[in-house]
Phi, psi and omega in degrees: 000148183255172178234146174250132185224146173208153166261115178282335170189147179212118178157181182288355175264001176147141183229136179201124185232133185251132176221126183199171173245199181288339186253320188217161177213163170229157172251137169257112183067150176220084179265001169246170187289159177309310184300321184285324177301311178305309183301316184289323176296317180299320175299327180271358182078022178258143187257130174296341181286344172280340182286118180256349184194160170237134179247134187251130183275318175191185197267357186295147191299330178286001177240348185233358190305318187269358186296317184301313182292311184298316180293323176295313185295317184257009177052051182262135175295140178250119179262124192202145176284152180303322180292325176291319182305326183298342181253009182240115177249160174092009178253128182301132184298329181288347178262359178274137175229125186290134172259151171225166186295136178067015179279141172249122181255130178261126175235096186064237176270005177265144175233120183248117184248129177256151176211150189293155172220163179266114181200158187274069181217174187297297180218066187287145187223149168258171184223147165232131185248126183242147167223106189058244186254014177258135183230133177235134178255150171240097190237088179229174183048065188245121174286322184216164169273097184265173180297323178297315175307311177301317179301312186282319177307319183287359175261346195279140168279331179210157178205145167268115182236128182296130164226084196282315187213151169270136187300317181294320182290325179290316181299318188271353182283177183268009179293143177293157188311312187296323180287320171306315179290329173296310182303311188269000179288172179293356176234030180254255185220162178274136176278166175305312182303309180300315184290323178297321179300319177296315179301309186284331177276323189237010179290137178281163182290339179271359181295136178241338182219140175229117180256107180283126199231161173060034173301134173289143176293320186262340190242018181207164178226123181307320184287320180299312181297314181299316176299314175311309185279326180296328178294343182246005196287325182053048176096342183282137183282124180256124177233138178266108177291136184272151169272000182242345185202171179282157167273165167301171178268136177243140183266119182249124185222152174280347188237338184246121178278116189238103184260002180245143176296147182307314178307331180280334182271352179079019178276155177244159181203000000 
């Protein structure tokens, strides 16, 4: 069985990632409005009726802003750690399911496993979504490349991976010193260099797609990032997720190498 993935938005203005199969799907974070989530999914030909749950990585507003309205409208369960839940209001208590580290949640044929990450939040977690033998990782807001991230990244057929900032742009930019230190500290964000190191050293031979995510508006450049990773891609499809619009939907399979977005192939889903 295969997975379909897209970034509905990625950046400090809002994050929302879709992973699903033919029957069901989940959203990781909803940091854009319910209306905008619906609009972008409609443009992609994706149905909200297939979305069965929302998984929350951490409590920062660019990851949770749209959850209360979307969850209420579609009666979606919200999987969230207790520490993160303390910062989220407006979600019906009976729809909340507590997450714990390394827990695997089964949603139809999907299996979603959470694991801790280093970020300046209460109980931040990353996720890997599996369907049979196909695995997709959602790895953003990462302070460091830890052993757990390496372990799960090296299993993925596709991944959303943070490449937040360019070192030179951050150094020369107008952010105050304390903010620069927060970003590059062990609980901030991954730089292009750190993400590239993970990619070149630990990518598995079966990886087909890498969606570079959560790029800084002020301290990074999409073309710079795309060129940096494409030069080392060795056939892997490199996509830079936008902070302004959705990406195409990509088809991820364990047996078929599919390098074109479905929209370009004329397929429906």
